[in-house]
LOMAR-910134 format. One record per residue (C-alpha): y, z, x. Coordinates in pm, whole numbers, m for minus. Layout:
R       py       pz       px
R        Y        Z        X
...
% end
This chain:
R       py       pz       px
R        1        0       m1
R      349      m75      118
R      564      222      188
R      874      254      m30
R     1165      489       17
R     1081      803     m178
R     1378      935     m375
R     1394     1309     m347
R     1550     1350     m689
R     1243     1230     m871
R     1082     1547    m1006
R      732     1624     m907
R      587     1956     m797
R      403     2053     m480
R      266     2365     m309
R      380     2518       19
R      258     2807      221
R      412     3146      163
R      203     3447      237
R      264     3812      291
R      138     3758      644
R      438     3534      715
R      704     3685      938
R      793     4018      785
R      886     3992      420
R     1215     4164      503
R     1340     3840      660
R     1381     3717      308
R     1655     3965      244
R     1912     3914      514
R     2209     4080      363
R     2482     3942      588
R     2422     3585      452
R     2695     3431      237
R     2599     3338     m121
R     2435     2997     m147
R     2633     2757     m357
R     2550     2403     m458
R     2836     2260     m254
R     2664     2363       68
R     2391     2112      m16
R     2557     1827     m203
R     2250     1603     m152
R     2012     1821     m344
R     2038     1754     m713
R     1759     2000     m808
R     1965     2306     m702
R     2093     2551     m950
R     2431     2714     m942
R     2429     3090     m917
R     2759     3248     m994
R     2896     3591     m920
R     2964     3636    m1289
R     2603     3743    m1314
R     2637     4059    m1110
R     2522     4372    m1294
R     2760     4596    m1479
R     2713     4974    m1474
R     2732     5185    m1783
R     2903     5522    m1779
R     2576     5700    m1704
R     2512     5483    m1404
R     2236     5262    m1548
R     2245     4888    m1496
R     2324     4689    m1811
R     2159     4359    m1883
R     2374     4084    m1736
R     2575     3861    m1965
R     2393     3527    m1999
R     2608     3247    m1862
R     2610     2916    m2044
R     2357     2724    m1839
R     2075     2484    m1925
R     1764     2654    m1793
R     1529     2382    m1912
R     1647     2091    m1697
R     1555     2206    m1342
R     1241     2077    m1165
R     1038     2396    m1231
R     1111     2402    m1606
R     1023     2031    m1632
R      692     2104    m1450
R      619     2389    m1699
R      678     2162    m1989
R      457     1892    m1851
R      170     2129    m1768
R      176     2267    m2119
R      183     1922    m2274
R      m85     1768    m2050
R     m321     2060    m1988
R     m303     2223    m2330
R     m322     2589    m2416
R     m699     2604    m2396
R     m713     2572    m2019
R     m509     2891    m1983
R     m790     3090    m2148
R    m1099     2909    m2024
R    m1331     3121    m1808
R    m1389     2995    m1454
R    m1716     2830    m1362
R    m1857     2804    m1012
R    m1964     2468     m863
R    m2341     2535     m865
R    m2330     2645    m1228
R    m2130     2339    m1317
R    m2390     2109    m1151
R    m2655     2244    m1381
R    m2451     2212    m1693
R    m2332     1862    m1606
R    m2694     1757    m1580
R    m2763     1909    m1923
R    m2463     1722    m2068
R    m2581     1397    m1924
R    m2929     1441    m2078
R    m2765     1521    m2413
R    m2534     1224    m2377
R    m2827      989    m2308
R    m2998     1107    m2626
R    m2672     1035    m2814
R    m2647      686    m2664
R    m3005      611    m2766
R    m2918      692    m3121
R    m2629      440    m3120
R    m2632      121    m3309
R    m2976      m34    m3283
R    m2853     m392    m3228
R    m2681     m288    m2905
R    m2951     m262    m2644
R    m2916      m33    m2345
R    m2855     m271    m2057
R    m2699     m281    m1712
R    m2828       38    m1560
R    m2805      252    m1864
R    m2446      147    m1967
R    m2424        5    m2312
R    m2303     m356    m2311
R    m2053     m456    m2579
R    m1994     m807    m2438
R    m1981    m1089    m2687
R    m2216    m1389    m2714
R    m1974    m1682    m2695
R    m2181    m1883    m2944
R    m2107    m1628    m3218
R    m1733    m1671    m3186
R    m1532    m1880    m3439
R    m1219    m2074    m3349
R     m919    m1847    m3379
R    m1111    m1526    m3301
R     m932    m1296    m3051
R    m1124    m1212    m2731
R    m1069     m998    m2428
R    m1145    m1117    m2076
R    m1202     m814    m1857
R     m981     m941    m1574
R     m716    m1156    m1762
R     m666     m979    m2096
R     m636    m1080    m2460
R     m663    m1448    m2561
R     m754    m1660    m2861
R    m1085    m1838    m2862
R    m1051    m2215    m2921
R    m1405    m2345    m2884
R    m1699    m2445    m2662
R    m1732    m2798    m2535
R    m1883    m2992    m2236
R    m1662    m3066    m1942
R    m1711    m3168    m1583
R    m1639    m2908    m1309
R    m1453    m2995     m986
R    m1760    m2954     m773
R    m2012    m3146     m984
R    m2045    m3464    m1193
R    m2283    m3295    m1433
R    m2102    m3185    m1752
R    m2154    m2819    m1843
R    m2045    m2610    m2138
R    m1713    m2434    m2111
R    m1547    m2169    m2325
R    m1179    m2261    m2390
R     m939    m1964    m2442
R     m569    m1990    m2521
R     m339    m1741    m2351
R       45    m1684    m2385
R      122    m1935    m2107
R     m161    m2187    m2122
R     m528    m2271    m2177
R     m813    m2136    m1963
R    m1170    m2261    m1942
R    m1469    m2073    m1804
R    m1837    m2165    m1795
R    m2042    m2018    m2080
R    m2263    m1825    m1828
R    m1958    m1652    m1684
R    m1811    m1595    m2033
R    m2118    m1396    m2136
R    m2048    m1154    m1849
R    m1672    m1120    m1893
R    m1579    m1159    m2262
R    m1548     m904    m2539
R    m1451     m954    m2894
R    m1102     m813    m2968
R    m1143     m619    m3287
R    m1140     m286    m3452
R    m1447     m157    m3630
R    m1575     m399    m3897
R    m1260     m609    m3893
R    m1049     m828    m3674
R     m691     m734    m3607
R     m421     m946    m3459
R     m308     m819    m3114
R       62     m764    m3054
R       80    m1028    m2778
R     m157    m1258    m2588
R     m188    m1193    m2214
R      m47    m1423    m1947
R     m268    m1619    m1708
R       11    m1628    m1453
R       65    m1250    m1453
R     m237    m1026    m1501
R      m53     m710    m1379
R       61     m624    m1738
R     m300     m640    m1850
R     m417     m430    m1556
R     m154     m166    m1650
R     m277     m165    m2007
R     m637     m133    m1896
R     m552      150    m1648
R     m365      345    m1910
R     m663      307    m2150
R     m904      416    m1876
R     m707      728    m1787
R     m667      817    m2154
R    m1051      778    m2202
R    m1114      981    m1892
R     m895     1267    m2019
R    m1084     1267    m2352
R    m1425     1265    m2182
R    m1332     1553    m1946
R    m1188     1756    m2233
R    m1513     1709    m2430
R    m1721     1784    m2128
R    m1546     2107    m2055
R    m1569     2225    m2417
R    m1937     2141    m2407
R    m1992     2310    m2071
R    m1833     2631    m2197
R    m2044     2619    m2512
R    m2362     2574    m2304
R    m2258     2871    m2098
R    m2264     3097    m2402
R    m2600     3259    m2478
R    m2743     3424    m2786
R    m3106     3515    m2861
R    m3282     3246    m3079
R    m3317     3352    m3439
R    m3670     3456    m3540
R    m3878     3225    m3765
R    m3995     3422    m4063
R    m4219     3346    m4361
R    m3924     3437    m4579
R    m3747     3115    m4465
R    m4031     2895    m4602
R    m4024     3096    m4927
R    m3646     3050    m4956
R    m3689     2668    m4892
R    m3956     2644    m5162
R    m3699     2749    m5424
R    m3513     2416    m5376
R    m3575     2243    m5713
R    m3566     1888    m5583
R    m3786     1678    m5358
R    m3588     1641    m5028
R    m3514     1287    m4913
R    m3645     1185    m4559
R    m3295     1229    m4407
R    m3258     1570    m4566
R    m3593     1679    m4429
R    m3484     1569    m4082
R    m3159     1761    m4114
R    m3355     2076    m4215
R    m3570     2038    m3901
R    m3270     1974    m3678
R    m3077     2280    m3791
R    m3384     2510    m3780
R    m3455     2394    m3418
R    m3088     2457    m3324
R    m3115     2812    m3456
R    m3463     2919    m3366
R    m3545     2722    m3046
R    m3210     2716    m2856
R    m3023     2996    m2678
R    m2686     2809    m2695
R    m2483     2825    m3014
R    m2532     2536    m3255
R    m2250     2286    m3313
R    m2394     2036    m3553
R    m2232     1784    m3789
R    m2413     1714    m4115
R    m2274     1381    m4235
R    m2394     1291    m4580
R    m2241     1127    m4879
R    m2119     1339    m5174
R    m2416     1479    m5362
R    m2678     1381    m5103
R    m2779     1745    m5033
R    m2566     1873    m4740
R    m2513     2210    m4919
R    m2889     2279    m4915
R    m2894     2232    m4536
R    m2611     2492    m4506
R    m2788     2735    m4740
R    m3100     2739    m4525
R    m2899     2792    m4208
R    m2713     3076    m4383
R    m3044     3239    m4489
R    m3184     3216    m4138
R    m2879     3388    m3983
R    m2825     3649    m4256
R    m3186     3755    m4271
R    m3158     3836    m3894
R    m2873     4085    m3973
R    m2573     3859    m3888
R    m2276     3757    m4108
R    m2205     3402    m4225
R    m1864     3256    m4307
R    m1831     2949    m4534
R    m1490     2783    m4494
R    m1359     2536    m4754
R    m1027     2349    m4764
R     m937     2434    m5125
R     m988     2742    m5340
R    m1159     2521    m5609
R    m1423     2419    m5358
R    m1454     2770    m5223
R    m1517     2904    m5571
R    m1786     2639    m5629
R    m1958     2730    m5302
R    m1939     3096    m5396
R    m2108     3023    m5732
R    m2387     2810    m5572
R    m2453     3059    m5291
R    m2450     3360    m5537
R    m2698     3188    m5760
R    m2930     3086    m5478
R    m2925     3428    m5324
R    m2955     3617    m5656
R    m3321     3689    m5581
R    m3221     3878    m5265
R    m3029     4191    m5385
R    m2987     4320    m5026
R    m2780     4013    m4929
R    m2415     4057    m5049
R    m2189     3756    m5108
R    m1814     3780    m5130
R    m1525     3540    m5204
R    m1189     3594    m5039
R     m908     3404    m5214
R     m550     3415    m5313
R     m675     3454    m5675
R     m760     3819    m5595
R     m536     4116    m5648
R     m421     4321    m5348
R     m663     4610    m5403
R     m962     4374    m5440
R     m861     4181    m5127
R     m828     4498    m4925
R    m1166     4613    m5043
R    m1322     4284    m4934
R    m1156     4299    m4593
R    m1288     4646    m4542
R    m1640     4543    m4648
R    m1632     4245    m4399
R    m1525     4481    m4123
R    m1797     4736    m4198
R    m2062     4465    m4235
R    m2125     4536    m4602
R    m2067     4169    m4689
R    m2322     3928    m4544
R    m2182     3597    m4665
R    m1806     3549    m4690
R    m1673     3247    m4866
R    m1306     3137    m4867
R    m1029     2906    m4753
R     m828     2917    m4424
R     m733     3279    m4498
R    m1077     3361    m4342
R     m933     3248    m4009
R     m641     3493    m4027
R     m599     3790    m3795
R     m655     4040    m4069
R    m1014     3929    m4120
R    m1231     4127    m3873
R    m1599     4045    m3870
R    m1863     4301    m3801
R    m2127     4070    m3659
R    m2049     3706    m3729
R    m2332     3465    m3651
R    m2265     3141    m3835
R    m1956     2942    m3944
R    m2007     2669    m4203
R    m1706     2434    m4225
R    m1684     2202    m4530
R    m1462     1894    m4482
R    m1304     1991    m4150
R    m1060     1697    m4170
R     m877     1865    m4454
R     m757     2154    m4238
R     m432     2162    m4040
R     m401     2145    m3661
R     m374     2525    m3611
R     m674     2589    m3832
R     m875     2321    m3644
R     m782     2498    m3316
R     m906     2827    m3458
R    m1228     2664    m3579
R    m1272     2519    m3222
R    m1229     2866    m3075
R    m1529     2986    m3283
R    m1748     2710    m3140
R    m1799     2877    m2808
R    m1925     3203    m2956
R    m2098     3151    m3293
R    m2322     2882    m3448
R    m2116     2618    m3625
R    m2232     2377    m3898
R    m1978     2117    m4017
R    m2033     1932    m4343
R    m1855     1604    m4404
R    m1890     1304    m4627
R    m1622     1115    m4441
R    m1594     1244    m4088
R    m1266     1222    m3914
R    m1272      964    m3631
R    m1290     1243    m3368
R    m1595     1385    m3541
R    m1746     1040    m3569
R    m1692      979    m3200
R    m1849     1307    m3104
R    m2148     1235    m3321
R    m2190      888    m3169
R    m2172      993    m2806
R    m2402     1291    m2824
R    m2154     1552    m2704
R    m2209     1700    m3050
R    m2533     1700    m3236
R    m2525     1520    m3571
R    m2766     1475    m3860
R    m2698     1178    m4084
R    m2808     1194    m4452
R    m2774      841    m4575
R    m3050      809    m4832
R    m2949      898    m5187
R    m3156     1129    m5412
R    m3393      901    m5617
R    m3212      968    m5944
R    m2867      862    m5817
R    m2709      548    m5962
R    m2426      365    m5763
R    m2074      420    m5893
R    m1918      112    m6047
R    m1576       68    m5886
R    m1300     m131    m6053
R     m985     m205    m5855
R     m700     m345    m6067
R     m334     m330    m6164
R     m243      m44    m6393
R     m252     m111    m6769
R     m240      149    m7051
R     m499      m45    m7256
R     m744      m38    m6962
R     m698      341    m6927
R     m746      412    m7296
R    m1059      186    m7317
R    m1219      352    m7010
R    m1151      710    m7137
R    m1273      629    m7489
R    m1604      483    m7353
R    m1669      806    m7153
R    m1576     1035    m7440
R    m1790      841    m7681
R    m2097      902    m7467
R    m2024     1273    m7450
R    m1880     1284    m7101
R    m1564     1409    m6929
R    m1287     1234    m6734
R    m1088     1306    m6412
R     m740     1149    m6408
R     m596     1181    m6061
R     m241     1119    m5938
R     m102     1153    m5584
R      201     1372    m5684
R      251     1669    m5916
R      567     1522    m6073
R      377     1246    m6261
R      126     1475    m6426
R      333     1573    m6734
R      420     1208    m6809
R       45     1118    m6814
R      m29     1426    m7029
R      223     1305    m7292
R       70      952    m7291
R     m287     1078    m7323
R     m197     1331    m7593
R      m55     1046    m7805
R     m365      835    m7746
R     m619     1118    m7792
R     m455     1388    m8014
R     m784     1573    m8089
R     m914     1594    m7736
R     m871     1901    m7511
R     m667     1792    m7209
R     m544     2007    m6917
R     m342     1981    m6594
R     m457     2120    m6260
R     m269     2130    m5923
R     m236     2358    m5624
R      105     2503    m5711
R      m19     2658    m6039
R      m62     3035    m6075
R     m397     3132    m5931
R     m552     3266    m6252
R     m431     2967    m6455
R     m587     2717    m6208
R     m915     2915    m6196
R     m939     2929    m6578
R     m867     2557    m6615
R    m1138     2463    m6362
R    m1383     2703    m6522
R    m1318     2551    m6869
R    m1355     2193    m6733
R    m1678     2291    m6561
R    m1810     2447    m6886
R    m1723     2126    m7079
R    m1446     2274    m7298
R    m1180     2055    m7149
R    m1260     1688    m7172
R     m984     1526    m6964
R     m854     1686    m6649
R     m520     1548    m6518
R     m487     1660    m6159
R     m383     1597    m5798
R     m637     1555    m5518
R     m714     1928    m5537
R    m1046     1808    m5687
R    m1112     1579    m5383
R    m1363     1801    m5206
R    m1699     1900    m5337
R    m1631     1981    m5702
R    m1962     1922    m5878
R    m1940     1860    m6249
R    m2253     1676    m6371
R    m2102     1574    m6705
R    m1784     1413    m6561
R    m1874     1044    m6492
R    m1541      859    m6515
R    m1258      900    m6273
R     m922      717    m6300
R     m704      718    m5988
R     m347      599    m6042
R     m115      482    m5762
R     m422      440    m5549
R     m218      290    m5260
R      m77      637    m5185
R     m422      785    m5095
R     m597      759    m4762
R     m931      582    m4754
R    m1121      900    m4680
R     m950     1072    m4978
R    m1033      785    m5212
R    m1392      792    m5108
R    m1416     1165    m5166
R    m1236     1140    m5500
R    m1467      865    m5616
R    m1757     1087    m5526
R    m1653     1346    m5792
R    m1845     1132    m6045
R    m2196      994    m6047
R    m2354     1330    m5967
R    m2616     1296    m6249
R    m2855     1016    m6344
R    m2591      850    m6573
R    m2398      547    m6457
R    m2048      648    m6335
R    m1722      452    m6325
R    m1424      475    m6085
R    m1104      296    m6181
R     m866      255    m5892
R     m527      151    m6035
R     m224       23    m5842
R      120      m92    m5946
R      234     m452    m5888
R       42     m585    m5578
R      361     m727    m5428
R      474     m369    m5375
R      175     m281    m5157
R      182     m276    m4777
R      m83     m476    m4586
R     m239     m152    m4474
R     m274      m33    m4839
R     m439     m371    m4937
R     m682     m338    m4643
R     m777       13    m4760
R     m850     m103    m5111
R    m1053     m403    m5002
R    m1261     m180    m4777
R    m1336       65    m5060
R    m1440     m217    m5286
R    m1691     m337    m5027
R    m1852        9    m4992
R    m1997       24    m5345
R    m2344      114    m5218
R    m2421      482    m5178
R    m2430      650    m4837
R    m2157      450    m4672
R    m1918      738    m4599
R    m2019      716    m4232
R    m1951      345    m4197
R    m1635      391    m4404
R    m1493      640    m4160
R    m1544      385    m3883
R    m1362      125    m4099
R    m1080      362    m4170
R    m1056      444    m3802
R     m996       74    m3743
R     m738       37    m4016
R     m531      332    m3900
R     m550      214    m3546
R     m641      442    m3261
R     m361      690    m3312
R     m584      969    m3433
R     m920      870    m3293
R     m937     1168    m3067
R     m779     1457    m3259
R     m406     1499    m3212
R     m392     1304    m2881
R     m217      968    m2922
R     m422      695    m2758
R     m243      377    m2865
R     m309      233    m2517
R     m678      219    m2601
R     m615       m8    m2894
R     m470     m264    m2652
R     m813     m338    m2514
R    m1001     m379    m2843
R    m1285     m154    m2958
R    m1569     m328    m2773
R    m1413     m303    m2422
R    m1295       49    m2521
R    m1647      164    m2600
R    m1786        8    m2281
R    m1515      189    m2079
R    m1600      504    m2263
R    m1970      484    m2194
R    m1899      398    m1829
R    m1672      704    m1805
R    m1940      919    m1967
R    m2216      796    m1736
R    m2006      858    m1426
R    m1830     1172    m1541
R    m1952     1383    m1247
R    m1789     1140    m1001
R    m1442     1233    m1131
R    m1464     1582     m994
R    m1203     1770     m796
R    m1308     2089     m616
R    m1024     2338     m581
R     m980     2547     m269
R     m888     2916     m249
R     m514     2974     m263
R     m510     3189       50
R     m677     2915      255
R     m397     2662      190
R     m175     2609      491
R      179     2478      443
R      297     2385      788
R      666     2325      709
R      910     2559      868
R     1129     2673      582
R     1228     3036      518
R     1500     3074      262
R     1716     3388      284
R     1817     3550      m45
R     2184     3651      m75
R     2268     4026      m73
R     2426     4004     m420
R     2099     3873     m570
R     1891     4134     m383
R     2111     4416     m515
R     2088     4262     m854
R     1706     4270     m870
R     1544     4600     m982
R     1282     4603     m708
R     1304     4292     m488
R      996     4361     m272
R      781     4420     m574
R      910     4104     m738
R      831     3892     m433
R      483     4046     m409
R      426     3995     m779
R      525     3627     m739
R      265     3583     m461
R        0     3760     m666
R       68     3536     m968
R       52     3223     m756
R     m279     3337     m610
R     m426     3386     m956
R     m351     3045    m1122
R      m70     2812    m1219
R      m40     2969    m1565
R       30     3311    m1412
R      288     3166    m1184
R      456     2989    m1477
R      462     3315    m1668
R      605     3509    m1376
R      885     3258    m1328
R      971     3253    m1702
R      975     3638    m1720
R     1197     3652    m1407
R     1444     3406    m1563
R     1444     3596    m1900
R     1527     3916    m1718
R     1774     3798    m1454
R     1882     3455    m1560
R     1851     3138    m1346
R     1771     3218     m988
R     2001     3114     m694
R     1899     2810     m495
R     1734     3001     m213
R     1509     3181     m464
R     1427     2849     m624
R     1308     2720     m285
R     1098     3030     m236
R      940     2972     m581
R      880     2608     m505
R      689     2706     m191
R      457     2913     m413
R      420     2625     m666
R      343     2380     m388
R       73     2602     m243
R      m78     2675     m592
R      m86     2307     m689
R     m235     2215     m352
R     m515     2469     m411
R     m586     2328     m760
R     m595     1974     m612
R     m837     2062     m331
R     m569     2016      m60
R     m623     2261      219
R     m323     2182      444
R       15     2013      414
R      216     1925      727
R      502     1701      827
R      532     1500     1147
R      854     1299     1174
R      868     1061      874
R      501     1124      784
R      371     1391      537
R       m3     1465      563
R     m230     1643      316
R     m579     1738      423
R     m831     1719      138
R    m1201     1682       51
R    m1139     1470     m257
R    m1310     1135     m299
R    m1137      795     m288
R    m1235      747     m656
R    m1059     1070     m755
R     m748      976     m550
R     m738      640     m721
R     m755      795    m1072
R     m479     1041     m970
R     m246      775     m836
R     m324      537    m1127
R     m205      820    m1360
R      124      873    m1172
R      447      782    m1355
R      664      749    m1049
R      611      419     m861
R      809      573     m574
R      547      843     m511
R      249      622     m592
R      351      352     m354
R      416      587      m69
R       69      758      m77
R     m226      626      124
R     m582      760      120
R     m709      789      474
R    m1059      944      510
R    m1012     1317      480
R     m638     1312      413
R     m363     1170      199
R      m63     1036      395
R      288      955      282
R      512      742      503
R      882      817      430
R     1161      581      532
R     1353      859      701
R     1293     1215      822
R     1421     1448      551
R     1584     1791      605
R     1331     2064      545
R     1452     2169      201
R     1472     1809       74
R     1124     1752      217
R      997     2057       20
R     1157     1912     m295
R      984     1576     m238
R      645     1739     m180
R      694     1959     m489
R      767     1647     m703
R      481     1446     m548
R      228     1727     m616
R      355     1773     m972
R      267     1405    m1035
R      m82     1445     m882
R     m137     1771    m1063
R      m63     1599    m1400
R     m383     1398    m1359
R     m606     1714    m1355
R     m687     1697    m1728
R     m871     1366    m1642
R    m1088     1544    m1380
R    m1367     1800    m1392
R    m1232     2096    m1196
R    m1545     2279    m1061
% end
């Protein structure tokens, strides 16, 4: 790489040596030094001004008063920017993760790889495992149609034109060529070569037009897009890997198999489908054969028997003396789960079931909380209130989560925190893309129930423009055959208007309204009456979306269908057709000209999925329609969409299969040498201002030795108490940050020789490349060279020591930002 002039102002952190064994710590506090002001160092833009207006004021009794905060932006200096970046890139979870030694990590990585291989084997049957165990998603050129978009691994996105015979430069024999149109011209490549290099550019189950075609004359833009995608994938893979490693590290005794479990299973009144039987076996093995906590996804369409899988898991855990929590997204669904569980466990008087909900009075709620804490309740059902700090479990063994995608970000984080300590079973008819991805790649165990119970009849779906006559005819047909009707709207404000219209059309029919903002008791009573068959038409919002099981309701009308997400529509449609009677779903939209392309795509997808058991495929379709924005939880990965799903998956599998190669081994903090002679002297005013300067400096060193999070916390506390530090203190802190980051990155020594900065390290060239690929600053990236056992930076000129420290700090901060994409054991 060519060496460019590194600009010292570019922020990027680095670590330098400061230890208590350095020349006596007292040299830091030379009191005869003048105060350090910015004008002494006009070149250094990262300095902070420290003014004498900050000196302490004494109260009449002699105690120091808190200094008056001067108006200064504390969040724009290099250290604050580093803090913000670490919090954003590394996430809160890393701050609390337990450490793992290298040998232990080796064992667990091997386990993960075996698990991943099992997951890959389960993947789509038509994609054979080729090329040394990496799945190949390359396209057969003969299956392409003119106008299809394709991705060439080295050139980028183009449009397929056709295949025809042509003569090559080196031969007179005509051979078949694939012709591809790019932004700046046409390319041709032999069919044999095309089969090795081409991928279809699409999203799941559909084609999607790319934003731009790539250029033949300039492949650097495509390389950048691919690199960004690769780094994004690597971060996701490492994050999953670490979560999985920490789950594997947890141990609990396997649950005992007892004859009572077989007796409980025999009470199931239906003949299980083959998929259901497999799910029962999978969950039983997870609980009774393994020592690591279960984290299994049960993906089955509405009414295909997921609840029974959960009930058997609950029985296994509770009969061993542990508690089980059942978490539902709405109170309506929680109440239904409570009723089903209470009924199924009614033959076991020693097992106590409780419902915690906002419908309860204060005294009843307090009593329940107390019973949970004492262990008097064995099965606790409720909504997200179960995740609150007030709920203290006596001996929690199992968490059952229904429809995880309906919970908010904070609740999902809380659910994730349970996964390392208790067994978790997640039920979903339409898994969120992240869940789908986990299920596909084997980092999470999944059981798919895709066969419907024998008595189920497919739901007839009608997609059409809204018309009052249609609505009246549909409702009349259902009422005439003795059934009930759901009428769903996206917003509360339209419910009363529909009520008036239906009252006029059906004056003798009991009609009610239900939505989440109603008083608790009122909503509960309405739902109870509808379940009992007293209310014939329920006008509601999507509060009924999840799980509500009313056998007699077999027509659902969904108005303003374009305002619902695909997963929501699928769930809503699943409210009907629970019995052996044919069910109808009417999806009604206003004038089609008002709908966005995305809304039209959603509707077309839903119409195609009329067969039962397609929630799993539908989630994949929805993932495509919404783009890649939410494919991996909250992390935005739009860059991945640039390469198309086929190349994306191949890159993903490649990353998974080589995950152990992207590993950085940290070094102990105390062993890091920073051979740069810089010893800042703190001004006497600042020393007098600090409560206990020697203790503060020692605490800083201890924090740096522990980890980067402790050092960040120390610096923030120091600034909260004393305001922004003077420049000399900032330099001292930067030395600690440099040394800490170097330790994290596996750099054992940093030294300067003239215009050259050297960093001795044991990292591999592959890891160095991933780190530099992730760097934002071209200045730093272009100046770094990997040379055997060290990283070198050639600067254009020899910098003064403090400027050099700033440059190293900034450079290390950039390298440190890539750590989320690397395994750190």
